[in-house]
C-alpha positions as CSV (number, residue, x, y, z in Angstrom):
1,M,164.0,55.1,83.1
2,K,167.4,55.4,81.3
3,K,170.0,57.2,83.3
4,T,171.4,60.3,81.6
5,S,175.1,59.9,80.5
6,L,177.8,62.3,79.5
7,N,177.3,61.1,75.9
8,D,173.6,62.1,76.0
9,I,174.5,65.6,77.0
10,A,177.3,65.8,74.4
11,Q,175.0,64.5,71.5
12,Q,172.2,67.0,72.3
13,L,174.7,69.9,72.3
14,G,176.8,68.7,69.4
15,V,180.0,68.8,71.5
16,S,182.5,66.1,72.6
17,K,182.0,63.9,75.6
18,T,185.4,65.1,76.9
19,L,184.2,68.7,76.8
20,V,181.1,67.9,78.8
21,S,183.2,66.0,81.4
22,L,185.6,68.9,81.8
23,V,182.8,71.4,82.3
24,L,180.9,69.2,84.9
25,N,184.2,68.6,86.8
26,G,184.9,72.3,87.1
27,K,187.7,72.4,84.6
28,G,186.1,74.3,81.8
29,K,187.9,77.6,82.5
30,E,191.4,76.1,82.7
31,H,190.7,74.4,79.3
32,R,189.5,77.7,77.8
33,I,186.0,76.5,77.2
34,S,183.7,79.5,76.6
35,E,181.4,80.7,79.3
36,D,178.4,80.3,76.9
37,I,179.2,76.7,76.3
38,Q,179.8,76.0,80.0
39,K,176.4,77.5,80.8
40,K,174.6,75.4,78.2
41,V,176.3,72.2,79.4
42,K,175.4,72.8,83.1
43,K,171.8,73.9,82.1
44,L,171.2,70.8,80.1
45,A,172.8,68.5,82.7
46,K,170.4,70.0,85.3
47,E,167.4,69.6,83.0
48,L,168.2,66.0,82.3
49,N,168.9,65.3,86.0
50,Y,172.4,64.1,85.3
51,R,174.1,62.3,88.2
52,P,177.8,61.3,87.8
53,N,178.8,57.6,88.2
54,Q,180.9,57.9,91.3
55,I,182.4,54.4,90.9
56,A,183.5,55.1,87.3
57,K,184.8,58.5,88.4
58,G,186.8,56.9,91.2
59,L,188.4,54.4,88.8
60,R,189.4,57.3,86.6
61,T,190.7,59.7,89.2
62,G,191.8,57.2,91.9
63,K,189.6,59.2,94.3
64,T,185.9,58.8,95.3
65,N,185.5,61.6,97.8
66,T,184.0,59.0,100.1
67,I,185.3,57.9,103.5
68,G,184.3,54.9,105.5
69,L,183.2,55.1,109.2
70,I,183.2,52.0,111.3
71,I,181.7,52.9,114.7
72,A,181.7,50.4,117.6
73,D,178.1,50.3,118.7
74,M,175.1,51.9,117.0
75,A,173.0,51.4,120.1
76,N,175.3,53.6,122.1
77,P,174.1,57.3,121.9
78,F,177.7,58.5,122.0
79,F,178.6,56.8,118.7
80,G,175.4,58.1,117.0
81,K,176.3,61.7,117.9
82,L,179.9,61.2,116.9
83,G,178.9,59.8,113.6
84,R,176.8,62.9,112.8
85,E,179.7,65.2,113.7
86,I,182.1,63.3,111.5
87,E,179.6,63.3,108.6
88,K,179.0,67.1,109.0
89,E,182.8,67.8,109.0
90,A,183.5,65.5,106.1
91,S,180.7,67.3,104.1
92,L,182.4,70.6,104.6
93,H,185.4,69.2,102.7
94,G,183.3,67.7,99.9
95,Y,183.3,64.1,101.2
96,R,180.5,61.6,101.8
97,V,180.5,59.1,104.6
98,M,179.7,55.4,104.4
99,F,178.5,54.2,107.8
100,C,179.1,50.8,109.4
101,S,178.7,49.4,112.9
102,S,180.8,46.6,114.1
103,D,178.6,45.9,117.2
104,E,181.9,45.7,119.1
105,K,182.8,42.5,117.2
106,A,186.2,42.0,115.5
107,E,184.8,39.6,112.9
108,N,182.2,42.3,111.8
109,S,184.9,45.0,111.5
110,Q,187.0,42.7,109.4
111,K,184.2,42.2,106.9
112,Q,183.4,45.9,106.9
113,I,187.0,47.0,106.3
114,E,187.1,44.6,103.3
115,M,183.8,45.9,102.0
116,L,184.9,49.5,102.3
117,Q,188.2,48.9,100.5
118,Q,186.4,47.1,97.7
119,G,184.0,50.1,97.5
120,Q,187.0,52.3,96.8
121,V,186.7,54.6,99.8
122,D,189.6,57.1,100.1
123,G,190.2,56.4,103.8
124,I,188.6,55.0,106.9
125,I,187.8,56.3,110.4
126,I,187.5,53.4,112.9
127,S,186.5,52.8,116.5
128,P,188.3,49.4,116.7
129,P,186.7,46.6,118.6
130,E,188.6,44.4,121.0
131,G,190.8,41.9,119.1
132,S,191.1,43.8,115.9
133,E,194.8,44.6,116.1
134,E,195.7,42.5,113.0
135,Q,193.1,44.5,111.0
136,I,194.8,47.8,111.9
137,L,198.3,46.3,111.1
138,S,196.8,45.2,107.7
139,L,195.7,48.7,107.0
140,E,199.2,49.9,107.8
141,A,200.7,47.4,105.5
142,S,198.4,48.3,102.6
143,K,199.0,52.0,103.2
144,T,195.3,52.6,103.5
145,P,194.7,56.0,105.2
146,Y,192.9,55.6,108.5
147,V,192.3,57.2,111.9
148,L,191.3,55.5,115.1
149,V,188.7,57.3,117.3
150,D,187.6,56.7,120.9
151,R,190.3,54.0,121.5
152,Y,193.6,52.8,120.1
153,F,196.1,50.0,120.6
154,A,199.1,50.9,122.6
155,D,201.5,48.6,120.7
156,I,200.5,50.0,117.2
157,D,201.9,53.3,115.9
158,S,198.7,54.8,114.5
159,N,196.8,58.0,113.9
160,Y,194.2,58.4,116.7
161,V,191.9,61.0,118.3
162,V,190.8,60.2,121.9
163,V,190.0,61.9,125.1
164,D,192.0,61.8,128.4
165,N,189.9,59.0,129.8
166,F,192.0,58.6,133.0
167,Q,191.7,62.2,134.0
168,A,188.0,62.3,133.1
169,A,187.2,59.3,135.3
170,Y,189.4,60.7,138.1
171,E,187.6,64.1,138.0
172,G,184.2,62.4,138.0
173,T,185.0,60.3,141.0
174,M,186.7,63.2,142.8
175,H,183.5,65.2,142.3
176,L,181.6,62.5,144.3
177,I,184.3,62.3,147.0
178,N,184.2,66.1,147.4
179,N,180.5,65.8,148.0
180,E,181.4,63.6,151.1
181,I,180.7,60.3,149.4
182,R,183.1,57.4,150.1
183,K,181.2,54.2,149.0
184,I,181.5,54.6,145.2
185,A,181.0,51.9,142.7
186,C,182.1,51.7,139.1
187,V,180.0,49.9,136.4
188,T,182.1,49.4,133.2
189,T,182.6,47.1,130.3
190,S,185.3,45.4,128.2
191,A,188.3,45.7,130.5
192,R,190.7,45.0,127.6
193,L,189.8,48.1,125.6
194,V,192.3,50.9,126.4
195,N,189.7,53.6,127.0
196,M,187.8,51.3,129.5
197,I,191.1,50.4,131.2
198,Q,192.0,54.1,131.6
199,R,188.6,55.0,133.0
200,L,188.7,52.2,135.5
201,E,192.3,53.3,136.5
202,G,191.1,56.9,136.9
203,Y,188.3,55.8,139.2
204,K,190.7,53.7,141.3
205,K,193.3,56.5,141.6
206,A,190.8,59.0,142.8
207,L,189.9,56.5,145.6
208,T,193.5,55.8,146.6
209,D,194.4,59.5,146.6
210,S,191.5,60.0,149.0
211,N,192.5,57.1,151.3
212,I,189.4,55.2,150.2
213,P,190.0,51.4,149.7
214,V,189.4,50.0,146.2
215,L,187.0,47.1,146.7
216,E,186.6,44.7,143.8
217,E,183.0,43.9,144.8
218,R,182.2,47.6,144.0
219,I,183.6,47.2,140.4
220,K,181.2,45.6,138.0
221,V,182.5,44.7,134.5
222,M,179.7,44.0,132.1
223,P,180.0,41.3,129.5
224,F,181.3,42.4,126.1
225,S,177.8,42.4,124.5
226,H,175.9,43.4,127.7
227,E,172.2,43.6,127.9
228,K,169.7,45.3,130.2
229,N,169.5,42.2,132.5
230,D,173.3,42.1,133.0
231,V,173.3,45.7,134.2
232,F,170.1,45.2,136.3
233,Y,171.7,42.3,138.3
234,A,174.9,44.3,138.8
235,I,173.0,47.3,140.1
236,K,170.9,45.0,142.3
237,E,174.0,43.5,143.9
238,L,175.5,47.0,144.6
239,L,172.3,48.4,146.1
240,S,171.2,45.4,148.1
241,A,174.5,44.6,149.8
242,K,174.7,45.1,153.5
243,D,177.3,47.8,153.0
244,R,175.6,49.2,149.9
245,V,177.1,51.9,147.8
246,E,176.2,55.6,147.9
247,A,177.1,56.5,144.4
248,I,177.9,54.9,141.0
249,L,180.2,55.9,138.2
250,F,179.0,54.6,134.8
251,T,181.8,54.5,132.2
252,T,179.5,54.6,129.1
253,S,176.2,56.3,128.5
254,K,174.7,53.0,127.2
255,I,175.4,51.4,130.6
256,G,174.3,54.6,132.3
257,V,170.9,54.6,130.7
258,M,170.4,50.9,131.5
259,G,171.7,51.6,135.1
260,L,169.2,54.4,135.7
261,E,166.4,52.2,134.5
262,S,167.6,49.5,136.9
263,I,167.7,51.8,139.8
264,H,164.1,52.9,139.2
265,S,163.0,49.3,138.7
266,L,164.4,48.5,142.2
267,G,162.2,51.2,143.6
268,M,165.1,53.6,144.4
269,Q,165.6,57.2,143.6
270,V,168.5,59.3,142.3
271,P,170.0,61.1,144.2
272,S,168.3,60.4,147.5
273,D,169.1,56.6,147.5
274,V,172.1,56.6,145.2
275,R,174.0,59.4,143.4
276,V,175.1,59.0,139.8
277,V,177.8,60.3,137.4
278,S,178.1,59.0,133.9
279,F,180.5,59.3,130.9
280,D,179.0,61.1,127.9
281,D,176.1,63.5,127.8
282,P,173.2,62.2,125.7
283,D,170.1,64.3,125.4
284,A,168.3,61.9,127.8
285,Y,170.6,63.0,130.6
286,K,169.7,66.6,130.2
287,I,165.9,66.0,130.5
288,S,166.1,63.2,133.0
289,F,164.6,63.7,136.4
290,P,166.9,64.6,138.0
291,P,169.3,65.7,135.3
292,I,172.4,63.4,135.2
293,S,175.9,64.7,136.0
294,A,178.0,63.9,133.0
295,I,181.5,63.6,131.7
296,A,181.0,65.2,128.2
297,Q,183.3,64.4,125.4
298,P,184.1,67.1,122.8
299,L,182.2,65.5,119.9
300,K,182.6,68.3,117.5
301,E,186.3,68.5,118.1
302,I,186.7,64.7,117.8
303,G,184.9,64.8,114.5
304,R,186.9,67.8,113.2
305,E,190.3,66.4,114.2
306,S,189.6,62.9,112.9
307,V,188.5,64.1,109.5
308,K,191.4,66.6,109.3
309,I,194.0,63.9,110.0
310,L,192.4,61.5,107.6
311,L,192.3,64.0,104.7
312,E,195.9,64.9,105.4
313,N,196.8,61.2,105.1
314,I,194.7,60.8,102.0
315,K,196.7,63.6,100.4
316,N,200.1,62.3,101.7
317,K,200.2,58.6,102.7
318,E,203.6,59.1,104.2
319,H,202.3,61.8,106.6
320,K,203.7,61.5,110.1
321,K,201.4,59.8,112.6
322,Q,199.2,62.1,114.6
323,K,198.1,61.3,118.1
324,V,195.5,63.7,119.6
325,M,194.2,63.6,123.2
326,L,191.4,66.0,124.0
327,N,190.0,67.1,127.4
328,T,186.5,66.2,128.5
329,R,184.2,68.6,130.4
330,F,182.5,67.6,133.7
331,I,178.9,68.9,134.0
332,A,177.6,68.7,137.6
333,R,173.9,68.2,137.8
334,K,171.4,67.2,140.5
335,S,172.1,63.4,140.2
336,S,175.3,63.7,142.1
337,S,174.4,66.0,145.0
338,K,171.6,66.1,147.6
């Protein structure tokens, strides 16, 4: 079936293609096109199911009203929820979102950035994987509007929206310590990502401030592309040791979900055998038995701030860099207390 064009509408109404374009782009009134003609154009466009060619429109105007979003890991519930919040916020401003997932691999994000730039997106929101510093510098050099979310690179002056990861991990660990627990493990990943570094440091600082020794055997750093077996063996080591741990801090919800499965697979129960606190607050934590104590990130605010900053940079590419750090919220549930 032939797609309806501006020319088709113009011919049927006996008007110019330019007039039809002005009306459908909301510029009829400023060009003094009569209300009657505007109504006829819009009515026929609807009847013929007219859909604008966004690529052609983008080439004409230099703007596509589309932003690219590269999240780090689609399998992580946190990024799925964050993606939805960014999409909802962008929609409020008349923008569509093109989704990509780098799977925490720099080579993937490189290809995705190139694809998005070729697709004429107006800007990009990125959760950059480890080793993608050159990609961000390249965006800077090309003056492509972008915002980093969840993590950033300390040596690159960039726009970013993150949470206070150090303080969040500190508070989560202190919650366990305040419940008279001293043998606390931390299961984390990718020690080179700034957010993971800060979470691990927050955990360690809470221990040292409480005169609890930081033992390396109680810190398990999962491989970059960790699977369920990696987490299972880490949990097994922690819970089968002679001086086994009393509680575990998981630094991502993906690791947390795998960790909880591993605890149950080992025939142990939360919180009677081991207490648990995890970053992020996926729906599974709320309905789990017992419900899981969580460090909830302000997803709506992250989405709102990242879109706001990106749109400001699309409008003015020389806009001053904005660095936003938000607070998390600790939610105490039954998994961390007996």
